[in-house]
C-alpha atoms as a printed R data frame, in Angstrom:
    type eleno elety resid chain resno       x       y       z
1   ATOM     1    CA   MET     A     1   2.138  26.372 -15.936
2   ATOM     2    CA   ASN     A     2  -1.302  27.751 -16.676
3   ATOM     3    CA   ASN     A     3  -4.263  25.654 -15.667
4   ATOM     4    CA   THR     A     4  -5.929  24.613 -18.901
5   ATOM     5    CA   ILE     A     5  -8.001  21.789 -17.449
6   ATOM     6    CA   ASP     A     6 -11.416  22.748 -16.152
7   ATOM     7    CA   ARG     A     7 -12.790  21.786 -12.738
8   ATOM     8    CA   GLN     A     8 -15.417  19.409 -14.127
9   ATOM     9    CA   THR     A     9 -12.758  17.387 -15.965
10  ATOM    10    CA   VAL     A    10 -10.579  17.121 -12.845
11  ATOM    11    CA   ASP     A    11 -13.570  16.201 -10.660
12  ATOM    12    CA   ALA     A    12 -14.683  13.516 -13.122
13  ATOM    13    CA   ALA     A    13 -11.165  12.063 -13.357
14  ATOM    14    CA   LEU     A    14 -10.756  11.983  -9.575
15  ATOM    15    CA   PHE     A    15 -14.157  10.310  -9.187
16  ATOM    16    CA   ALA     A    16 -13.182   7.692 -11.776
17  ATOM    17    CA   PHE     A    17  -9.914   7.184  -9.884
18  ATOM    18    CA   LEU     A    18 -11.779   6.837  -6.569
19  ATOM    19    CA   LYS     A    19 -14.200   4.316  -8.081
20  ATOM    20    CA   SER     A    20 -11.367   2.252  -9.568
21  ATOM    21    CA   ILE     A    21  -9.391   2.202  -6.326
22  ATOM    22    CA   TYR     A    22 -12.505   1.323  -4.310
23  ATOM    23    CA   LEU     A    23 -13.379  -1.583  -6.614
24  ATOM    24    CA   PHE     A    24  -9.735  -2.710  -6.807
25  ATOM    25    CA   GLU     A    25  -9.458  -2.768  -3.002
26  ATOM    26    CA   LYS     A    26 -12.788  -4.584  -2.654
27  ATOM    27    CA   ARG     A    27 -11.710  -7.240  -5.164
28  ATOM    28    CA   GLU     A    28  -8.402  -7.744  -3.319
29  ATOM    29    CA   PHE     A    29 -10.220  -8.169  -0.028
30  ATOM    30    CA   ASP     A    30 -12.735 -10.588  -1.558
31  ATOM    31    CA   LEU     A    31  -9.965 -12.668  -3.160
32  ATOM    32    CA   PHE     A    32  -7.284 -12.538  -0.481
33  ATOM    33    CA   GLY     A    33  -9.080 -11.565   2.755
34  ATOM    34    CA   ILE     A    34  -6.791  -8.637   3.428
35  ATOM    35    CA   ALA     A    35  -7.530  -4.902   3.391
36  ATOM    36    CA   TRP     A    36  -5.406  -2.360   1.564
37  ATOM    37    CA   ASP     A    37  -4.019  -0.758   4.690
38  ATOM    38    CA   GLU     A    38  -2.861  -4.221   5.749
39  ATOM    39    CA   VAL     A    39  -1.300  -4.869   2.341
40  ATOM    40    CA   TYR     A    40   0.518  -1.546   2.637
41  ATOM    41    CA   LEU     A    41   1.663  -2.447   6.153
42  ATOM    42    CA   LEU     A    42   3.021  -5.783   4.889
43  ATOM    43    CA   GLN     A    43   4.778  -3.978   2.031
44  ATOM    44    CA   LEU     A    44   6.403  -1.670   4.583
45  ATOM    45    CA   LEU     A    45   7.571  -4.681   6.621
46  ATOM    46    CA   VAL     A    46   9.262  -6.105   3.522
47  ATOM    47    CA   ARG     A    47  11.070  -2.813   2.988
48  ATOM    48    CA   TYR     A    48  11.773  -2.068   6.677
49  ATOM    49    CA   PRO     A    49  12.172  -5.346   8.591
50  ATOM    50    CA   GLY     A    50  12.078  -4.755  12.327
51  ATOM    51    CA   ILE     A    51  10.279  -1.417  12.077
52  ATOM    52    CA   CYS     A    52   8.628  -0.368  15.333
53  ATOM    53    CA   ILE     A    53   4.968   0.467  15.937
54  ATOM    54    CA   THR     A    54   5.653   4.216  16.224
55  ATOM    55    CA   GLN     A    55   7.329   4.266  12.820
56  ATOM    56    CA   LEU     A    56   4.487   2.236  11.288
57  ATOM    57    CA   SER     A    57   2.047   4.678  12.843
58  ATOM    58    CA   ASP     A    58   3.895   7.564  11.192
59  ATOM    59    CA   LYS     A    59   4.064   5.829   7.818
60  ATOM    60    CA   LEU     A    60   0.379   4.909   7.765
61  ATOM    61    CA   CYS     A    61  -0.649   8.245   9.326
62  ATOM    62    CA   VAL     A    62  -2.791   6.542  11.980
63  ATOM    63    CA   LYS     A    63  -2.667   6.269  15.757
64  ATOM    64    CA   LYS     A    64  -0.541   3.562  17.380
65  ATOM    65    CA   PHE     A    65  -3.617   1.743  18.727
66  ATOM    66    CA   VAL     A    66  -4.872   1.348  15.132
67  ATOM    67    CA   ILE     A    67  -1.526  -0.192  14.140
68  ATOM    68    CA   SER     A    68  -1.676  -2.443  17.198
69  ATOM    69    CA   ARG     A    69  -5.128  -3.721  16.172
70  ATOM    70    CA   MET     A    70  -3.966  -4.295  12.605
71  ATOM    71    CA   LEU     A    71  -0.913  -6.183  13.843
72  ATOM    72    CA   THR     A    72  -3.027  -8.340  16.129
73  ATOM    73    CA   ARG     A    73  -5.225  -9.329  13.167
74  ATOM    74    CA   LEU     A    74  -2.195  -9.968  10.951
75  ATOM    75    CA   GLU     A    75  -0.465 -11.974  13.689
76  ATOM    76    CA   LYS     A    76  -3.554 -14.134  14.177
77  ATOM    77    CA   ALA     A    77  -3.478 -14.787  10.430
78  ATOM    78    CA   GLY     A    78   0.213 -15.724  10.729
79  ATOM    79    CA   LEU     A    79   1.360 -12.873   8.487
80  ATOM    80    CA   THR     A    80   3.425 -10.851  10.993
81  ATOM    81    CA   SER     A    81   5.378 -11.359  14.188
82  ATOM    82    CA   ARG     A    82   6.559  -9.091  17.001
83  ATOM    83    CA   GLU     A    83   9.870  -9.228  18.836
84  ATOM    84    CA   SER     A    84  11.055  -7.213  21.798
85  ATOM    85    CA   GLY     A    85  14.007  -4.975  21.027
86  ATOM    86    CA   HIS     A    86  17.463  -6.386  21.700
87  ATOM    87    CA   THR     A    87  18.678  -3.399  23.680
88  ATOM    88    CA   ASP     A    88  15.359  -1.974  24.942
89  ATOM    89    CA   LYS     A    89  12.624  -4.510  25.739
90  ATOM    90    CA   ARG     A    90   9.983  -1.740  25.632
91  ATOM    91    CA   ILE     A    91  10.530  -1.366  21.899
92  ATOM    92    CA   VAL     A    92   8.660  -3.925  19.814
93  ATOM    93    CA   ASN     A    93  10.003  -4.698  16.359
94  ATOM    94    CA   ILE     A    94   7.619  -5.974  13.713
95  ATOM    95    CA   TYR     A    95   8.485  -8.509  11.014
96  ATOM    96    CA   ILE     A    96   6.652 -10.057   8.119
97  ATOM    97    CA   THR     A    97   6.490 -13.849   8.269
98  ATOM    98    CA   LYS     A    98   7.053 -16.331   5.475
99  ATOM    99    CA   ALA     A    99   3.263 -16.645   5.175
100 ATOM   100    CA   GLY     A   100   3.002 -12.839   4.945
101 ATOM   101    CA   LYS     A   101   5.547 -12.734   2.138
102 ATOM   102    CA   SER     A   102   3.693 -15.522   0.369
103 ATOM   103    CA   LYS     A   103   0.397 -13.611   0.681
104 ATOM   104    CA   LEU     A   104   2.014 -10.502  -0.830
105 ATOM   105    CA   GLU     A   105   3.512 -12.560  -3.657
106 ATOM   106    CA   ASP     A   106   0.069 -14.020  -4.421
107 ATOM   107    CA   ILE     A   107  -1.517 -10.563  -4.465
108 ATOM   108    CA   GLU     A   108   1.238  -9.098  -6.635
109 ATOM   109    CA   ALA     A   109   1.142 -12.041  -9.061
110 ATOM   110    CA   TYR     A   110  -2.640 -11.747  -9.399
111 ATOM   111    CA   ASN     A   111  -2.455  -7.994  -9.973
112 ATOM   112    CA   TYR     A   112   0.363  -8.320 -12.508
113 ATOM   113    CA   LYS     A   113  -1.582 -10.994 -14.403
114 ATOM   114    CA   THR     A   114  -4.683  -8.767 -14.351
115 ATOM   115    CA   VAL     A   115  -2.779  -5.762 -15.698
116 ATOM   116    CA   CYS     A   116  -0.952  -7.819 -18.337
117 ATOM   117    CA   ALA     A   117  -4.261  -9.186 -19.607
118 ATOM   118    CA   GLN     A   118  -5.253  -5.593 -20.450
119 ATOM   119    CA   PHE     A   119  -2.053  -4.625 -22.271
120 ATOM   120    CA   ASP     A   120  -3.569  -5.110 -25.713
121 ATOM   121    CA   LYS     A   121  -6.178  -2.421 -24.945
122 ATOM   122    CA   LEU     A   122  -3.513   0.317 -24.728
123 ATOM   123    CA   SER     A   123  -0.551   1.229 -26.870
124 ATOM   124    CA   GLU     A   124   2.836   0.696 -25.233
125 ATOM   125    CA   ASN     A   125   3.310   4.472 -25.109
126 ATOM   126    CA   SER     A   126  -0.072   4.965 -23.387
127 ATOM   127    CA   LEU     A   127   0.701   2.177 -20.943
128 ATOM   128    CA   ARG     A   128   4.114   3.631 -20.065
129 ATOM   129    CA   THR     A   129   2.533   7.083 -19.638
130 ATOM   130    CA   LEU     A   130  -0.146   5.629 -17.369
131 ATOM   131    CA   LEU     A   131   2.385   3.736 -15.234
132 ATOM   132    CA   HIS     A   132   4.545   6.866 -15.001
133 ATOM   133    CA   SER     A   133   1.485   8.884 -13.929
134 ATOM   134    CA   ILE     A   134   0.554   6.343 -11.279
135 ATOM   135    CA   SER     A   135   4.117   6.472  -9.950
136 ATOM   136    CA   ASN     A   136   3.828  10.253  -9.606
137 ATOM   137    CA   LEU     A   137   0.327  10.405  -8.161
138 ATOM   138    CA   ASP     A   138   1.581  11.627  -4.770
139 ATOM   139    CA   GLU     A   139   2.958  14.718  -6.465
140 ATOM   140    CA   LEU     A   140  -0.248  15.420  -8.386
141 ATOM   141    CA   LEU     A   141  -2.374  15.023  -5.261
142 ATOM   142    CA   ASN     A   142   0.089  16.988  -3.099
143 ATOM   143    CA   LEU     A   143   0.546  14.173  -0.587
144 ATOM   144    CA   THR     A   144   3.283  14.243   2.030
145 ATOM   145    CA   ASP     A   145   6.048  11.746   1.492
146 ATOM   146    CA   THR     A   146   6.441   9.801   4.718
147 ATOM   147    CA   GLU     A   147   9.227   7.676   3.276
148 ATOM   148    CA   THR     A   148  11.816  10.035   4.767
149 ATOM   149    CA   ILE     A   149  10.810   9.313   8.371
150 ATOM   150    CA   ILE     A   150  12.875   6.140   8.708
151 ATOM   151    CA   GLU     A   151  16.609   6.316   8.335
């Protein structure tokens, strides 16, 4: 496919995207007291109960000590728990707590309500195109899919 979109247009769109994500994350933190990387970590725990710190480190593309600090904060807030492995006590498995699931549900409900309140500003076709584009953003930005790390 030939590139028919000029650099200025792409730069402006990516800046608008960056601004929106920054403000969205800031609003979530102000409302719910939880940062986006922590929300993502909790989402991973819902999808991969019992995941270990090394796997979380791979998924979030950060060092294990960063994950450990995040988990300590989330544990203090009652949102996660750690358990030693059943067969190898050196392995620590991480779980989301009931309070963590509740926090995620609150965040998701708020965000859904916020998006739904804007539906009348876009046609259904535009909205579906936008949601499809958001779902494929990794491809557009050439980001590595870390979802294949865990079997």
